[in-house]
N, C-alpha and C positions, 0 to 999 in steps of 0.2 A: 483611432479608438476602435474597439471591437464592437461588432453588431450583437444582436440578441442571440443568446445561447439556446441550443436545441439539445434535448436529452438524447444521447446515443444509446445508453444502457443504464438500467437501474435495477437493483435487486436488494432484498433483505433476506438473510438466511440465519437460522439458529444452528449453532455449533455446540458440540458436547466434547468432553475430553477424549472420546473415542475417535474424533476427527483429527487429533494431533498427528503430526508427521505425514500429512497428506497435502496434495495440491489440487485445486479446482480451477478449471479453465472456463472463462466466460467470453465467448466470441461476440463481436459487435461490428457493425458496418460504419465506416467513416465516409461521409459524402465528399464528393469533389468540392473544392472551394473552402474546405476547413482550414483556417489559419492557425488555430491552436486548439487545445482541449483542456478542460477543467476536470480534475479528479477530486472527489470527496469520498473518503474511506474512514468510517468510524465503527467502533464496536463498544458494547456495554454488557456486562461489566468488564472493565479492562484489567482488573486485578482481584486478588483475594487477600484479605487481611486476617484470615483464620490461621493463626500461628501454628496450632497443632496440626492442622491439615497440611499446611505448607511445609512444616518440618518433615512430616512423613513422606511427602512427595520428593523433596530435595534429598533427604537421606536415602530413599529407595533408589533414586537415579544415581547418586554418587556411589552407593554400594554396588550397583550393577556394573559400574565401571571400575570397581576396586579402588575408589579414591576417597571414601568417606573419612577414614582416619586421617588422611593427609590433608583434606580440604575443609573439615568441619569448622575450623576456627577462622577460615578465610573471610575477610570483610564482605565479599560478594555473596558468599553462602549465607552469612548472617543477614544480609539485606534481603535476600530471596526468601528467607524463612519469615521475616517480618512482613514483607509485602511481595507476594508472588505475582508476576505479570503474565497475562495472556499475551502471546506473541503471534501476531499476524502481519504478513507483508504482502505487497502486491508487486507484480512484475508486468510491465506493459510491453507487448510484443507486436511489431509491425507486420503487415501482410507478407513481407519477404521472409519472416521468421527472425529478423534481427531484433535483438533485445534492446528496447528503447530506453528503459530505465526501471528503477526499483524504488518503491516507497516503503519505508519501514517505521515502526514505532510511532504511529500516529501522525505522520505527515499527510496533509490533505484533508483538513476538517471543514465543516460548514463555515466556521468562523474564518478559516484561512485555507481556501482550496489550493491544491497544488496545480499549477498551470504548466502544461506541456507546451512550451513556446519554442518555435524553431530557432529563434535568435537569442533567447535568454533562458535556456533550460533550467528547470529547478534542480536543486541538489540531488544527485543520484540519477539524473537523466542526461541524454545527449541531445544536441541540437540537430536541426535538419528539417526539411519540409515534412508536413503532415500529409502522407500519401493517402489517396482514397483507397478503399478496399476493406477486406475483412481483417480486423485487428483482434487481439485477445488481451484480456487482463487475467493474469493467473494469481490466485490467492494461495499463498504459502501458509498453511496452518502449522505453526511450530508447536504451540501449546495452548490448551484451553484449561484454565485452572479453577473454573467455577463449574457448577452443574450444567449450566447452559450459558452461551454467549451469543448475543444477537449482533450480527454485523450488517452494515449497509454500505453499498457501493454505488456511486453515481458518476457517470462520465457524460460530459456535455461537449458539444461541438461549438467552437467559437468561429463563426464564418468570417472571412475577410470582407472588409469594406473598402471603398476607394481610398479613404484616409489611412486605413491599416496597410493597404498594399504599398502606398507611397512611403509610409514610415518604415515598412519592412525592408524595402530596398535600401533605404538610408541606413537602417540598423545593420543589414547584412554587409554593407560596404565598409563598415567600421570594425567588423570582427575579424 
């Protein structure tokens, strides 16, 4: 079983539509002895139900690509006009620069944190030991569809315990 978690990094930031198509990098230190990490990433509001505003946004984007006439009746376009989503993703990067994994579309909530486990990685992540050192979590801001969007990000260290170490060696031998 895992020991008590320690917060490695936490932030809350307010984004606006002008932040779209940007990446923000948040460095943090991972201490020696970290067995796994817990990631919580949430934002609010996560969508816009303003059909008139959504239609203008979708139409403008498709016209800029020369695709409005071709795509305006497509089911995905109609869905995005009805409910336009703010799209934020996170990418976890190891001290070596290796891309450890990506969380998108609301994976890793307070109710269901995403656990970066070396032996049973979450969907979108790769396994392997959690190396100590300076990691970063990059926030990809694809779109913000409301006047403001407040996001929060929290990473916690899950240190190894004697029982976790013994179960880890058992788990790694079966993979």
